SERO-4910 file (N, C-alpha, C, O; in steps of 0.05 Angstrom, whole numbers):
BEGIN
 pado doro    nc1    nc2    nc3   cac1   cac2   cac3    cc1    cc2    cc3    oc1    oc2    oc3
  Met    A    223   -395    401    211   -375    404    216   -365    432    216   -342    440
  Ser    A    220   -387    448    224   -387    478    249   -362    490    250   -350    511
  Asp    A    268   -363    469    290   -348    481    283   -324    466    305   -317    457
  Val    A    266   -306    456    256   -279    450    232   -270    475    216   -285    485
  Ala    A    235   -246    478    217   -231    492    193   -223    481    192   -214    458
  Leu    A    169   -224    496    153   -217    479    131   -193    492    119   -200    512
  Ser    A    126   -171    484    118   -146    498     95   -136    484     88   -145    462
  Val    A     82   -119    496     48   -114    486     53    -79    481     64    -66    499
  Leu    A     44    -65    456     47    -42    448     14    -36    448      2    -46    429
  Asp    A     -1    -24    466    -21    -17    466    -34     10    458    -18     28    461
  His    A    -56     17    448    -59     45    444    -83     61    461    -89     84    459
  Ala    A    -95     36    480   -120     47    492   -142     53    472   -157     72    474
  Ser    A   -145     32    452   -162     47    424   -193     47    439   -203     31    455
  Ile    A   -203     68    428   -228     70    434   -250     60    414   -250     73    393
  Ala    A   -268     41    414   -286     30    403   -304     45    397   -308     64    411
  Glu    A   -324     39    369   -347     56    366   -371     43    388   -379     21    393
  Gly    A   -376     67    397   -400     60    419   -384     57    448   -397     46    466
  Ser    A   -359     65    453   -345     64    480   -336     91    482   -338    108    465
  Thr    A   -325     92    505   -313    118    516   -277    118    524   -262     99    527
  Pro    A   -272    144    525   -239    139    536   -238    127    556   -220    111    558
  Gly    A   -257    131    578   -249    118    606   -250     88    597   -231     75    604
  Glu    A   -268     75    583   -268     49    583   -252     32    563   -250      8    561
  Ala    A   -241     52    547   -218     45    530   -190     41    550   -175     23    544
  Leu    A   -183     61    574   -162     55    594   -167     35    607   -147     22    613
  Arg    A   -196     21    618   -198      7    629   -192    -16    621   -180    -33    634
  Ser    A   -200    -17    594   -194    -42    580   -166    -49    576   -157    -72    576
  Ala    A   -150    -23    573   -124    -29    572   -108    -40    592    -89    -55    588
  Arg    A   -116    -30    617   -106    -37    643   -114    -73    644    -98    -90    653
  Glu    A   -138    -77    633   -148   -108    636   -130   -127    627   -122   -147    638
  Leu    A   -122   -112    596    -96   -125    581    -73   -128    590    -60   -149    587
  Ala    A    -64   -103    603    -37   -103    620    -40   -124    645    -21   -134    657
  Gln    A    -61   -127    648    -62   -150    671    -60   -181    667    -49   -199    679
  His    A    -75   -179    645    -74   -206    632    -38   -211    621    -23   -229    629
  Ala    A    -34   -194    608     -7   -196    597     17   -204    615     36   -220    609
  Glu    A     14   -189    642     29   -200    662     22   -228    675     42   -240    683
  Arg    A      1   -238    677     -5   -262    685      7   -285    660     17   -306    666
  Gln    A      3   -278    640     11   -294    613     46   -291    613     58   -312    608
  Gly    A     58   -273    617     87   -273    620    105   -255    601    127   -260    593
  Tyr    A     87   -231    594     90   -222    575    116   -196    590    113   -187    612
  Asn    A    142   -187    571    156   -174    593    148   -144    595    156   -132    614
  Arg    A    131   -130    572    134   -101    578    105    -94    570     93   -109    554
  Phe    A     91    -69    581     69    -58    566     72    -28    565     73    -13    585
  Trp    A     74    -21    536     76      3    532     53     13    521     35     -2    511
  Leu    A     51     41    523     27     57    508     42     77    491     65     84    493
  Ser    A     24     86    473     37    101    450     25    132    457      6    133    472
  Glu    A     36    155    448     30    180    444     19    188    423     34    189    404
  His    A     -4    194    419    -15    205    393    -34    228    408    -40    228    432
  His    A    -43    251    385    -55    277    399    -78    279    375    -74    274    351
  Asn    A    -98    285    384   -122    296    361   -128    272    351   -129    274    327
  Met    A   -134    247    358   -141    222    351   -164    210    357   -161    202    380
  Gln    A   -184    204    351   -216    201    359   -214    170    376   -229    164    395
  Ala    A   -191    149    364   -194    122    373   -168    121    387   -154    100    384
  Ile    A   -158    141    402   -133    135    425   -135    143    439   -134    168    434
  Ala    A   -138    137    466   -141    152    496   -121    155    511   -125    162    535
  Ser    A    -95    149    501    -69    148    507    -51    179    504    -27    179    509
  Ala    A    -61    194    499    -55    218    492    -32    233    517    -10    241    509
  Ala    A    -39    235    549    -33    241    568    -13    210    578    -18    195    597
  Thr    A      5    207    561     22    184    567     28    177    598     20    156    608
  Ser    A     40    191    608     53    186    632     33    181    652     36    163    669
  Val    A      8    198    651    -15    197    663    -29    168    666    -35    156    687
  Ser    A    -34    159    639    -43    133    637    -23    111    642    -29     87    640
  Leu    A     -7    118    646     13     92    650     17     89    679     27     70    691
  Gly    A      6    118    694      9    115    728    -14     93    731    -12     75    747
  Phe    A    -37     95    715    -64     79    716    -54     53    714    -59     39    734
  Ile    A    -40     41    693    -35     14    686    -17      7    706    -18    -17    712
  Ala    A      1     23    719     22     13    736     10      6    758     14    -15    769
  Glu    A     -9     29    769    -15     16    795    -43     -9    793    -53    -17    814
  Gly    A    -52    -19    771    -62    -45    769    -42    -64    766    -52    -86    763
  Thr    A    -17    -63    764     -2    -84    760     21    -85    779     26    -66    794
  Ser    A     35   -105    779     59   -110    800     87   -121    788    108   -121    802
  Thr    A     87   -129    766    109   -137    757    116   -136    732    140   -137    728
  Ile    A     99   -132    712    103   -129    687    119    -97    683    114    -78    698
  Arg    A    137    -97    664    143    -66    660    123    -47    648    104    -56    636
  Val    A    126    -26    650    109     -8    637    123     14    629    141     24    643
  Gly    A    117     23    610    129     47    590    108     54    574     85     46    573
  Ala    A    127     78    555    112     97    534    128     88    504    152     92    502
  Gly    A    115     76    486    125     73    460    117     91    442    101     83    424
  Gly    A    127    120    443    139    128    462    129    154    465    110    162    451
  Val    A    145    170    488    141    200    483    158    205    462    181    197    456
  Met    A    134    228    449    147    241    424    162    266    437    146    283    446
  Leu    A    188    272    440    197    289    459    199    314    444    202    333    459
  Pro    A    199    319    419    201    346    415    168    360    418    160    381    407
  Asn    A    155    347    431    127    359    437    134    364    467    114    368    480
  His    A    151    366    477    154    366    513    180    380    512    194    384    492
  Ser    A    184    385    535    209    394    555    217    375    559    200    357    562
  Pro    A    247    366    561    255    339    573    256    347    603    255    327    617
  Leu    A    257    365    614    254    364    644    233    363    655    232    357    679
  Val    A    205    368    638    178    357    643    177    324    643    168    310    661
  Ile    A    186    317    621    185    283    618    202    277    639    192    258    652
  Ala    A    222    283    648    248    276    671    225    279    690    214    257    689
  Glu    A    213    291    706    196    296    724    172    276    719    166    262    739
  Gln    A    159    273    698    136    258    699    145    227    704    133    213    720
  Phe    A    170    216    689    180    188    688    190    184    717    181    166    732
  Gly    A    209    201    723    218    202    751    195    200    768    198    183    786
  Thr    A    172    212    768    155    213    790    141    178    784    133    166    804
  Leu    A    139    164    760    130    146    756    154    119    766    147     97    776
  Glu    A    176    125    762    195    107    776    202    110    802    218     93    811
  Ser    A    192    128    818    197    130    845    171    118    856    173    109    878
  Leu    A    144    116    842    123    100    855    122     66    848    112     48    862
  Tyr    A    135     64    824    133     36    809    168     28    813    178     24    790
  Pro    A    181     27    827    216     22    819    219     -3    809    209    -24    814
  Gly    A    237      6    790    246    -20    772    232    -28    756    239    -49    743
  Arg    A    209    -17    751    184    -26    730    180     -4    703    163     -8    686
  Val    A    196     16    703    188     38    685    212     43    656    236     45    654
  Asp    A    194     44    639    213     47    614    205     76    598    182     84    597
  Leu    A    228     90    586    217    109    567    229    108    540    253    111    537
  Gly    A    211    104    518    218    101    500    215    130    485    196    144    493
  Leu    A    229    138    469    234    171    454    228    163    428    238    142    418
  Gly    A    212    180    416    215    181    384    215    212    375    216    225    396
  Arg    A    214    221    360    223    250    342    200    260    331    196    284    330
  Ala    A    180    238    321    162    243    306    134    260    325    129    256    349
  Pro    A    122    275    310    100    291    327     76    275    336     62    283    354
  Gly    A     72    258    326     51    235    333     28    250    332     17    252    353
  Thr    A     15    263    307     -7    284    304     -1    301    277     19    302    263
  Asp    A    -24    312    276    -21    327    248     -9    354    250      0    361    272
  Pro    A     -6    373    225     10    396    235     -9    417    251     -3    433    268
  Arg    A    -28    412    244    -50    436    261    -45    430    293    -38    448    308
  Thr    A    -51    406    303    -47    391    329    -18    405    334    -16    419    354
  Met    A      3    403    318     32    402    328     32    432    337     46    439    356
  Met    A     14    453    322     15    476    336     -3    484    360      5    501    375
  Ala    A    -24    472    363    -37    474    391    -26    452    407    -39    445    427
  Leu    A     -3    439    401     16    437    427     43    453    431     63    447    442
  Arg    A     37    475    417     63    495    416     92    478    406    115    483    412
  Arg    A     86    463    394    108    449    381    130    466    363    118    472    342
  Asp    A    152    474    363    169    485    347    168    470    317    172    446    320
  His    A    163    477    294    164    456    274    197    440    271    203    418    262
  Ser    A    217    462    285    240    454    280    252    437    303    276    433    302
  Ala    A    237    427    323    245    410    345    254    390    342    268    380    360
  Ser    A    246    377    314    257    346    317    283    347    311    295    325    314
  Ala    A    300    369    301    326    377    289    343    371    318    365    360    317
  Thr    A    333    379    342    346    378    368    338    357    386    336    359    410
  Phe    A    331    333    368    316    310    385    347    297    397    350    286    419
  Pro    A    370    300    377    394    286    395    402    300    422    406    288    444
  Asn    A    404    326    418    412    341    441    389    339    469    396    338    493
  Asp    A    361    339    457    346    332    476    343    314    491    337    319    514
  Val    A    346    287    480    350    261    491    372    258    508    370    240    524
  Gln    A    398    274    508    418    277    522    410    297    543    420    294    565
  Glu    A    396    314    541    393    330    566    372    315    583    368    321    607
  Leu    A    359    296    572    334    284    587    349    261    600    339    253    621
  Gln    A    368    250    592    388    226    601    404    235    628    411    219    646
  Ala    A    410    268    628    428    279    642    411    283    667    421    282    690
  Tyr    A    383    287    661    368    297    687    362    267    703    358    265    728
  Phe    A    364    247    686    364    224    705    387    218    724    384    206    746
  Glu    A    413    229    714    434    222    732    437    234    758    425    255    762
  Pro    A    450    227    775    456    243    804    461    275    798    472    284    778
  Ala    A    453    287    815    458    315    810    483    327    821    486    325    845
  Glu    A    501    341    808    522    354    807    517    376    827    497    389    824
  Pro    A    535    381    849    536    403    869    537    429    853    552    434    834
  Gly    A    514    446    866    506    475    848    489    470    827    477    490    816
  Gln    A    485    446    817    465    444    793    436    464    796    416    462    811
  Pro    A    444    482    776    422    501    781    395    490    768    377    507    768
  Val    A    388    467    758    363    463    745    365    426    751    383    412    743
  Arg    A    345    419    763    345    391    771    318    373    770    299    384    781
  Ala    A    315    355    761    288    334    760    284    322    790    299    305    801
  Val    A    266    332    800    257    329    822    221    316    824    203    333    828
  Pro    A    213    289    822    229    263    827    241    266    798    234    282    780
  Gly    A    264    246    798    282    241    772    310    236    766    317    219    750
  Glu    A    331    257    785    350    261    792    357    229    807    346    220    827
  Gly    A    378    216    791    388    191    808    380    170    798    393    149    801
  Leu    A    352    172    782    337    149    780    344    132    759    338    108    759
  Arg    A    357    145    739    368    131    718    350    107    699    360     86    690
  Val    A    319    119    696    299    111    679    312    100    651    320    115    633
  Pro    A    312     78    650    323     61    619    310     86    601    291    100    609
  Leu    A    321     88    582    313    105    557    319     83    531    339     69    528
  Trp    A    296     84    512    299     73    486    298     94    469    292    117    476
  Ile    A    305     87    445    310     99    419    290     84    401    297     61    395
  Leu    A    259     96    390    249     91    372    251     99    350    258    122    347
  Gly    A    244     82    330    245     95    300    239     76    276    238     52    280
  Ser    A    236     87    249    224     78    230    247     83    202    242     81    178
  Ser    A    276     93    215    289    103    193    319     97    204    322     90    228
  Leu    A    338    100    189    365    100    203    378    118    216    403    117    220
  Phe    A    357    146    227    362    163    237    364    154    268    383    155    284
  Gly    A    343    146    272    338    132    299    360    109    310    372    110    331
  Ala    A    362     92    292    381     70    287    410     77    302    421     66    321
  Gln    A    418    101    283    445    108    286    448    123    314    468    121    327
  Leu    A    428    137    320    430    153    348    430    133    372    446    132    390
  Ala    A    410    120    368    411     90    387    439     75    397    446     66    419
  Ala    A    452     77    370    478     62    372    498     79    385    511     72    404
  Gln    A    501    104    375    520    119    381    518    128    412    538    135    424
  Leu    A    491    126    426    486    133    453    491    105    473    493    104    498
  Gly    A    493     84    454    487     59    471    466     55    480    467     46    503
  Leu    A    438     60    467    417     51    483    405     34    464    413     30    441
  Pro    A    378     19    477    365     -4    466    345     12    440    335     34    440
  Tyr    A    345     -6    424    325      4    396    301     -4    385    300    -26    374
  Ala    A    284     10    386    261     -1    380    255      0    345    269     17    333
  Phe    A    240    -13    330    235     -8    302    207     -9    296    197    -30    305
  Ala    A    191      5    284    169     14    281    156     -7    261    134      0    252
  Ser    A    166    -29    253    162    -43    237    131    -49    229    123    -52    206
  His    A    114    -52    252     87    -56    256     72    -45    237     51    -54    230
  Phe    A     86    -16    224     65      6    209     83      9    188     71     11    166
  Ala    A    112     12    187    133     26    176    155      6    168    177      7    179
  Pro    A    149    -12    150    171    -31    157    198    -31    136    217    -46    137
  Asp    A    195    -10    118    215    -13     96    244    -13    101    260    -27     87
  Ala    A    251      3    122    283      5    135    287    -15    154    309    -16    166
  Leu    A    269    -31    159    273    -52    177    300    -67    183    313    -63    204
  Tyr    A    309    -85    161    336   -100    160    355    -68    159    373    -67    174
  Glu    A    352    -53    147    381    -37    144    386    -23    169    409    -18    175
  Ala    A    366    -16    185    365      1    211    377    -17    233    390     -9    253
  Leu    A    369    -45    227    379    -59    250    410    -69    241    425    -80    257
  Lys    A    416    -64    215    444    -68    209    461    -47    218    483    -53    227
  Ala    A    454    -21    217    463     -1    221    468      1    252    489      8    263
  Tyr    A    447     -5    262    448     -7    289    475    -21    309    492    -11    324
  Arg    A    468    -46    301    487    -65    311    517    -64    296    536    -73    308
  Ala    A    520    -55    274    547    -45    269    560    -25    286    583    -27    294
  Gly    A    543     -5    291    551     25    297    549     24    334    548     45    345
  Phe    A    548      9    343    539      8    367    561     14    388    581      1    386
  Arg    A    560     33    408    578     38    431    561     31    456    538     38    462
  Pro    A    578     16    468    573      9    495    570     30    514    587     47    514
  Ser    A    547     33    536    545     54    553    538     43    582    533     19    584
  Glu    A    538     53    597    529     49    626    502     35    626    498     17    643
  Gln    A    483     40    607    462     25    608    462     -1    595    451    -22    601
  Leu    A    476      5    577    476    -26    555    503    -31    544    513    -14    529
  Glu    A    517    -53    550    535    -69    541    537    -76    512    555    -70    497
  Lys    A    520    -86    506    518    -95    480    487    -89    464    468    -87    480
  Pro    A    481    -87    443    460    -76    423    436    -97    429    440   -121    430
  Tyr    A    413    -87    434    389    -90    445    365    -81    423    355    -59    425
  Ala    A    358   -101    401    337    -91    386    312   -104    385    311   -128    388
  Met    A    286    -89    382    263    -97    386    252    -85    363    260    -63    355
  Ala    A    228   -105    348    215   -101    325    186    -95    334    178   -112    350
  Gly    A    174    -83    330    143    -82    326    120    -98    306    115    -91    283
  Val    A    110   -116    316     90   -129    300     66   -127    310     57   -118    331
  Asn    A     52   -140    283     12   -137    294     13   -168    299     27   -182    285
  Ala    A     -3   -176    318    -11   -204    317    -43   -207    321    -55   -197    339
  Phe    A    -54   -222    303    -85   -229    314    -84   -267    309    -82   -280    289
  Val    A    -86   -276    337    -87   -300    332   -113   -314    345   -116   -313    369
  Ala    A   -130   -326    331   -146   -346    341   -152   -370    334   -136   -381    318
  Asp    A   -175   -384    343   -172   -419    336   -167   -426    313   -154   -447    308
  Thr    A   -179   -408    291   -176   -410    264   -166   -390    249   -167   -367    257
  Asp    A   -153   -398    224   -141   -375    206   -166   -359    198   -158   -336    198
  Glu    A   -191   -359    192   -214   -354    184   -224   -332    208   -232   -310    200
  Glu    A   -224   -336    226   -227   -321    250   -206   -298    257   -211   -275    265
  Ala    A   -184   -309    252   -163   -288    261   -162   -270    236   -154   -247    241
  Arg    A   -168   -273    214   -174   -258    186   -197   -235    196   -194   -211    196
  Tyr    A   -217   -251    204   -240   -234    207   -235   -207    230   -245   -184    227
  Leu    A   -219   -214    250   -209   -202    271   -189   -180    265   -188   -158    276
  Phe    A   -173   -188    245   -154   -166    232   -164   -146    215   -149   -128    207
  Thr    A   -196   -147    206   -210   -125    190   -213   -105    206   -217    -85    192
  Thr    A   -213   -101    228   -214    -78    250   -191    -57    245   -193    -33    240
  Met    A   -169    -75    248   -142    -61    238   -146    -47    212   -150    -23    209
  Gln    A   -145    -67    192   -148    -53    166   -170    -35    162   -167    -19    144
  Gln    A   -186    -36    173   -208    -11    165   -195     14    181   -195     35    168
  Ala    A   -183     16    209   -169     40    218   -151     44    203   -150     68    199
  Phe    A   -131     32    188   -115     41    172   -122     51    150   -110     71    142
  Leu    A   -142     40    135   -157     49    114   -167     79    116   -168     94     97
  Gly    A   -173     84    141   -188    111    150   -164    127    146   -165    149    134
  Thr    A   -140    117    157   -116    135    163   -104    141    129    -99    164    121
  Leu    A   -102    126    117   -101    127     83   -117    149     68   -110    163     49
  Arg    A   -140    149     82   -164    168     67   -165    194     79   -177    214     69
  Gly    A   -148    194    106   -155    221    116   -184    227    137   -195    248    143
  Ala    A   -192    197    144   -217    201    157   -214    183    177   -223    161    171
  Arg    A   -201    185    207   -189    175    219   -225    172    232   -244    187    226
  Gly    A   -227    152    249   -250    152    267   -244    128    291   -224    115    294
  Arg    A   -262    128    302   -260    100    331   -264     81    310   -273     80    287
  Leu    A   -253     62    332   -248     32    328   -268     14    315   -286     11    331
  Arg    A   -272      0    291   -301    -11    277   -300    -36    282   -279    -47    288
  Pro    A   -321    -46    280   -330    -81    283   -316    -88    269   -307    -69    256
  Pro    A   -304   -115    261   -297   -130    242   -320   -135    220   -343   -131    225
  Val    A   -308   -144    196   -330   -147    176   -323   -179    166   -302   -190    173
  Glu    A   -338   -188    152   -334   -212    130   -312   -210    114   -294   -227    112
  Ser    A   -314   -185    101   -300   -182     77   -299   -149     71   -318   -134     74
  Leu    A   -269   -139     60   -267   -113     53   -269   -116     20   -266    -92     13
  Asp    A   -271   -130      0   -269   -131    -24   -285   -111    -37   -277   -101    -58
  Thr    A   -311   -104    -24   -314    -83    -38   -310    -52    -34   -317    -34    -50
  Ala    A   -299    -49    -11   -287    -27      6   -260    -17    -10   -253      6     -7
  Trp    A   -250    -30    -23   -216    -15    -31   -224      2    -59   -239     -5    -77
  Arg    A   -209     28    -55   -204     44    -83   -183     35    -95   -170     18    -82
  Pro    A   -174     41   -118   -153     35   -131   -126     34   -116   -122     55   -103
  Gly    A   -109     18   -115    -87     23   -100    -88     18    -69    -67     12    -57
  Glu    A   -109     21    -58   -111     19    -29    -97     -6    -16    -78     -7      0
  Lys    A   -111    -27    -30   -107    -56    -17    -70    -64    -19    -58    -76     -1
  Glu    A    -58    -55    -42    -36    -60    -43    -17    -41    -23      2    -51    -12
  Arg    A    -23    -14    -20    -11      2     -4    -15     -8     29      4    -10     45
  Leu    A    -46    -16     37    -47    -29     59    -29    -55     61    -14    -56     80
  Glu    A    -31    -73     46    -16    -99     58     16    -89     56     33   -101     69
  His    A     24    -66     41     54    -59     47     54    -49     76     67    -64     91
  Met    A     45    -31     86     45    -19    110     41    -41    133     52    -36    154
  Leu    A     29    -60    132     18    -85    152     32   -106    140     22   -129    137
  Arg    A     58   -100    133     71   -130    124     84   -143    145     91   -166    146
  Tyr    A     85   -129    161     91   -156    197     70   -156    207     67   -152    232
  Ser    A     50   -161    190     20   -172    214     18   -204    210     15   -214    188
  Phe    A     20   -218    233     18   -244    231    -11   -256    242    -17   -256    266
  Val    A    -24   -264    223    -54   -268    225    -58   -299    223    -49   -311    204
  Gly    A    -72   -311    241    -79   -339    242    -83   -351    263    -84   -339    284
  Ser    A    -86   -377    261    -90   -399    287    -63   -400    296    -44   -393    282
  Pro    A    -59   -411    321    -25   -410    337     -8   -416    319     11   -403    313
  Glu    A    -17   -445    307      5   -462    286      8   -438    264     32   -431    262
  Thr    A     -8   -426    250      2   -409    226     17   -387    235     34   -378    220
  Val    A     13   -376    260     28   -346    267     54   -358    282     73   -344    287
  Arg    A     54   -387    290     80   -392    305    104   -396    277    127   -388    276
  Arg    A     90   -409    259    116   -409    237    118   -389    227    140   -386    217
  Lys    A    100   -365    224    108   -341    211    125   -326    228    147   -317    220
  Leu    A    118   -322    253    136   -305    273    164   -323    274    184   -309    271
  Glu    A    169   -345    278    196   -361    282    211   -353    257    235   -347    260
  Leu    A    202   -350    232    219   -349    210    222   -315    214    245   -309    207
  Phe    A    212   -297    220    211   -266    220    232   -261    248    240   -239    253
  Val    A    239   -279    261    256   -275    281    281   -292    278    301   -287    292
  Ala    A    282   -303    268    310   -316    255    321   -306    238    344   -312    233
  Asp    A    303   -284    220    313   -266    196    324   -244    206    346   -238    198
  Thr    A    311   -228    228    319   -208    235    334   -213    259    349   -194    260
  Gly    A    339   -229    280    358   -233    299    350   -221    321    367   -218    339
  Val    A    318   -210    325    315   -184    343    316   -192    370    316   -217    368
  Asp    A    316   -186    393    319   -196    417    289   -194    430    282   -210    448
  Glu    A    276   -177    422    252   -173    437    224   -172    410    230   -162    388
  Leu    A    201   -181    415    181   -172    395    160   -146    411    153   -146    435
  Met    A    154   -134    398    131   -111    416    104   -120    398    110   -124    374
  Val    A     77   -124    404     64   -136    395     44   -119    398     39   -112    421
  Ser    A     29   -108    376      5    -92    371    -18   -104    362    -17   -119    342
  Ser    A    -38   -100    374    -66   -118    355    -93    -99    364   -104   -101    386
  Met    A   -101    -85    347   -129    -69    346   -151    -92    343   -165    -96    323
  Ile    A   -152   -102    361   -185   -126    355   -206   -109    375   -200   -100    397
  Tyr    A   -230   -106    361   -253    -90    367   -268   -102    398   -280    -89    415
  Asp    A   -261   -132    400   -277   -144    421   -253   -152    438   -234   -166    431
  Gln    A   -258   -139    470   -242   -141    483   -238   -174    494   -214   -182    492
  Gln    A   -253   -190    503   -250   -216    499   -236   -230    480   -222   -249    488
  Ala    A   -237   -224    448   -224   -233    435   -192   -222    435   -172   -236    428
  Arg    A   -192   -199    441   -165   -185    444   -151   -203    465   -129   -213    459
  Leu    A   -164   -208    492   -151   -222    511   -140   -255    501   -118   -266    503
  Arg    A   -162   -262    490   -153   -291    480   -127   -290    463   -106   -300    470
  Ser    A   -131   -276    438   -108   -277    425    -86   -271    440    -66   -281    429
  Phe    A    -80   -258    461    -53   -246    471    -45   -273    491    -23   -279    500
  Gly    A    -68   -284    493    -66   -317    508    -57   -332    486    -33   -338    488
  Leu    A    -66   -340    467    -56   -358    449    -24   -352    445     -6   -368    447
  Leu    A    -24   -324    438      1   -321    427     21   -326    450     41   -336    440
  Ala    A     23   -323    479     31   -322    493     44   -363    505     65   -372    515
  Glu    A     22   -372    497     25   -400    495     47   -416    473     63   -435    475
  Leu    A     38   -396    446     56   -409    428     80   -396    432     97   -407    418
  Ala    A     87   -380    444    114   -372    452    129   -387    476    153   -383    483
  Asp    A    117   -399    484    124   -414    507    127   -396    535    142   -402    553
  Leu    A    108   -368    534    126   -351    555    128   -356    580    139   -338    592
  Lys    A    120   -377    596    119   -397    615    147   -405    629    157   -406    652
  Arg    A    152   -412    599    183   -425    614    204   -404    609    202   -389    590
  Pro    A    224   -403    626    248   -391    623    265   -383    596    273   -399    579
  Arg    A    266   -362    597    282   -355    567    308   -361    575    317   -362    598
  Gln    A    325   -366    547    353   -375    553    365   -340    554    353   -319    550
  Gly    A    393   -347    562    406   -319    561    398   -304    588    405   -281    593
***
């Protein structure tokens, strides 16, 4: 595990009885904790009209995270580019890079990150995802040094070459990342089906670019680490409840863990949830170590992006601390 980078994907989750402000302050505390533990990046997700997620204004939230940290990379995991003008995103992340140089990542996805009605409220064209490859390249161009007489420029942004990532859960993103020579992150923490096929396509089709000489792949996983397997399974029920609400179209704020969900399932729900959350590593440090080592050996990924919906902040901090210890994050990585 010591030769694989570990990073954090957070959603600034709003727990029952809490507020968006408290959720964002908890996210910053987690980022500070992750920085001390040796994690590589701290990313926030873009979602809209979701009661449990406080990071909708992703670039603003990242500024708050970056201001409270000093070395860990901060970024979007990701910006749903069809929701936005590439110029506006270039200006926002150019601003972040200007304030926190050398620490900013920009992950890009083509999903809306919300429901159809909210898509309309965002003034998003239903066909916008079809232009995603062109939008990525337009955004990339705004980060290049401006040409003489260039009529539209990103200020701040031009010349800063903020590192771009392509995010995805299908072959489309893998092939685009390979074609553009960009690092690729697969959303296996909730959409596991095409993981191996996408990684194969990405590596096979990769073309070197100015940003990246060889393929660099990241996989999303969920991790819940506690002193015992039983305690970790208990913490995991918060995430299970959240995804169960998604299946039922009844999203709410993050719920406290429960002893058992045995009486909660409707026919087929448990199986669907287990499939969606297949790459969830739950247990004591030794249990999680064994499972993660097999996953890394199997996939050959260069980095793991770890998500963890834990209701109690202290339990969440401890989980990431235990994960850092079992991964030997304090020891220099090879390569």
